[in-house]
N, CA, C and O of each residue as an XYZ file, in Angstrom:
228
protein
N      19.967     -9.555      0.998
C      20.393     -8.704      2.101
C      19.213     -7.924      2.663
O      19.100     -7.757      3.878
N      18.333     -7.445      1.786
C      17.194     -6.655      2.253
C      16.253     -7.508      3.096
O      15.703     -7.031      4.089
N      16.064     -8.782      2.701
C      15.184     -9.670      3.471
C      15.770     -9.950      4.848
O      15.031    -10.023      5.830
N      17.082    -10.108      4.932
C      17.733    -10.351      6.222
C      17.580     -9.128      7.121
O      17.333     -9.261      8.320
N      17.725     -7.946      6.546
C      17.561     -6.717      7.323
C      16.128     -6.586      7.836
O      15.909     -6.208      8.986
N      15.159     -6.898      6.985
C      13.765     -6.843      7.411
C      13.471     -7.895      8.469
O      12.702     -7.639      9.396
N      14.069     -9.073      8.346
C      13.888    -10.106      9.371
C      14.450     -9.631     10.712
O      13.846     -9.870     11.758
N      15.593     -8.967     10.684
C      16.178     -8.414     11.906
C      15.242     -7.376     12.526
O      15.039     -7.366     13.740
N      14.678     -6.514     11.700
C      13.743     -5.512     12.210
C      12.498     -6.160     12.811
O      11.973     -5.667     13.810
N      12.021     -7.246     12.229
C      10.845     -7.941     12.770
C      11.173     -8.532     14.138
O      10.366     -8.433     15.062
N      12.336     -9.139     14.274
C      12.729     -9.723     15.571
C      12.873     -8.623     16.619
O      12.380     -8.762     17.738
N      13.543     -7.536     16.262
C      13.684     -6.428     17.212
C      12.324     -5.839     17.571
O      12.091     -5.476     18.724
N      11.437     -5.744     16.606
C      10.101     -5.231     16.855
C       9.353     -6.143     17.822
O       8.629     -5.658     18.691
N       9.518     -7.448     17.684
C       8.863     -8.390     18.588
C       9.364     -8.216     20.019
O       8.575     -8.282     20.962
N      10.664     -7.994     20.189
C      11.210     -7.785     21.531
C      10.690     -6.476     22.118
O      10.343     -6.412     23.297
N      10.639     -5.435     21.293
C      10.124     -4.147     21.755
C       8.654     -4.283     22.154
O       8.242     -3.770     23.194
N       7.867     -4.972     21.329
C       6.449     -5.172     21.641
C       6.272     -5.981     22.922
O       5.411     -5.658     23.740
N       7.070     -7.020     23.106
C       7.000     -7.812     24.332
C       7.269     -6.937     25.555
O       6.600     -7.070     26.580
N       8.240     -6.054     25.442
C       8.554     -5.155     26.553
C       7.426     -4.183     26.853
O       7.261     -3.767     27.999
N       6.645     -3.814     25.844
C       5.518     -2.910     26.057
C       4.317     -3.645     26.646
O       3.609     -3.108     27.498
N       4.093     -4.871     26.189
C       2.938     -5.636     26.637
C       3.182     -6.250     28.016
O       2.281     -6.277     28.854
N       4.384     -6.737     28.246
C       4.731     -7.428     29.490
C       6.064     -6.888     30.011
O       7.098     -7.533     29.833
N       6.057     -5.713     30.651
C       7.311     -5.061     31.061
C       8.156     -5.902     32.024
O       9.384     -5.817     32.004
N       7.506     -6.713     32.867
C       8.275     -7.514     33.823
C       9.059     -8.622     33.109
O      10.067     -9.101     33.629
N       8.605     -9.023     31.938
C       9.260    -10.087     31.200
C      10.302     -9.598     30.209
O      10.933    -10.403     29.525
N      10.486     -8.294     30.126
C      11.459     -7.744     29.179
C      12.876     -8.115     29.630
O      13.164     -8.114     30.827
N      13.754     -8.430     28.684
C      15.129     -8.769     29.048
C      15.876     -7.542     29.558
O      15.456     -6.414     29.300
N      16.976     -7.746     30.278
C      17.720     -6.605     30.828
C      18.316     -5.685     29.766
O      18.625     -4.529     30.056
N      18.480     -6.177     28.552
C      19.050     -5.366     27.471
C      17.959     -4.723     26.611
O      18.240     -4.274     25.499
N      16.732     -4.672     27.104
C      15.602     -4.175     26.322
C      15.786     -2.719     25.892
O      15.375     -2.340     24.795
N      16.390     -1.918     26.734
C      16.596     -0.509     26.359
C      17.451     -0.401     25.102
O      17.157      0.400     24.215
N      18.508     -1.206     25.025
C      19.388     -1.163     23.859
C      18.700     -1.720     22.627
O      18.967     -1.279     21.509
N      17.817     -2.685     22.827
C      17.047     -3.214     21.700
C      16.126     -2.125     21.158
O      15.989     -1.974     19.944
N      15.496     -1.367     22.052
C      14.634     -0.260     21.629
C      15.415      0.756     20.809
O      14.960      1.181     19.747
N      16.570      1.140     21.289
C      17.394      2.127     20.593
C      17.851      1.578     19.244
O      17.797      2.283     18.237
N      18.301      0.321     19.219
C      18.749     -0.281     17.961
C      17.608     -0.354     16.953
O      17.806     -0.081     15.769
N      16.418     -0.721     17.417
C      15.267     -0.804     16.523
C      14.952      0.562     15.926
O      14.711      0.674     14.724
N      14.951      1.584     16.744
C      14.640      2.925     16.250
C      15.686      3.404     15.245
O      15.334      3.983     14.218
N      16.951      3.171     15.527
C      18.017      3.615     14.625
C      17.954      2.849     13.302
O      18.050      3.450     12.232
N      17.795      1.527     13.371
C      17.754      0.736     12.147
C      16.508      1.039     11.315
O      16.569      1.063     10.085
N      15.389      1.269     11.979
C      14.174      1.623     11.251
C      14.336      2.979     10.569
O      13.917      3.153      9.424
N      14.931      3.924     11.256
C      15.171      5.237     10.664
C      16.100      5.116      9.461
O      15.883      5.774      8.444
N      17.130      4.283      9.567
C      18.038      4.076      8.437
C      17.295      3.469      7.252
O      17.515      3.868      6.109
N      16.429      2.520      7.519
C      15.656      1.890      6.437
C      14.738      2.910      5.759
O      14.671      2.970      4.531
N      14.042      3.700      6.551
C      13.135      4.705      5.992
C      13.895      5.737      5.169
O      13.455      6.102      4.079
N      15.026      6.209      5.676
C      15.816      7.190      4.930
C      16.361      6.591      3.637
O      16.421      7.266      2.609
N      16.756      5.326      3.693
C      17.212      4.648      2.478
C      16.110      4.549      1.445
O      16.357      4.740      0.254
N      14.897      4.254      1.882
C      13.763      4.174      0.960
C      13.429      5.543      0.374
O      13.060      5.636     -0.797
N      13.552      6.592      1.157
C      13.266      7.937      0.667
C      14.304      8.405     -0.351
O      13.969      9.140     -1.280
N      15.546      7.992     -0.187
C      16.610      8.427     -1.091
C      16.606      7.652     -2.397
O      17.142      8.135     -3.394
N      16.015      6.459     -2.419
C      15.980      5.624     -3.623
C      14.988      6.229     -4.622
O      13.892      6.640     -4.241
N      15.377      6.282     -5.900
C      14.439      6.819     -6.893
C      13.221      5.907     -7.013
O      13.332      4.693     -6.841
N      12.081      6.480     -7.301
C      10.864      5.657     -7.430
C      10.953      4.703     -8.613
O      11.540      5.026     -9.646
N      10.362      3.525     -8.446
C      10.343      2.537     -9.517
C       9.217      2.859    -10.488
O       8.126      3.253    -10.075
N       9.484      2.690    -11.777
C       8.392      2.935    -12.745
C       7.322      1.857    -12.606
O       7.623      0.686    -12.378
N       6.075      2.275    -12.748
C       4.968      1.325    -12.648
C       4.788      0.615    -13.979
O       4.966      1.192    -15.052
N       4.434     -0.642    -13.873
C       4.264     -1.440    -15.093
C       2.890     -1.266    -15.692
O       2.584     -1.868    -16.721
């Protein structure tokens, strides 16, 4: 599940980057992709912060 979530974030990041590099080529739903990417990334970061640290081997 974590790999699928990270894959989704990579795809959304690619769309966001495309919109920044080539604004004329951005899809009409680019604004919603930006918002979704920011929300999902924030959720991932908060989840990582709440998880207890793993012991080092």
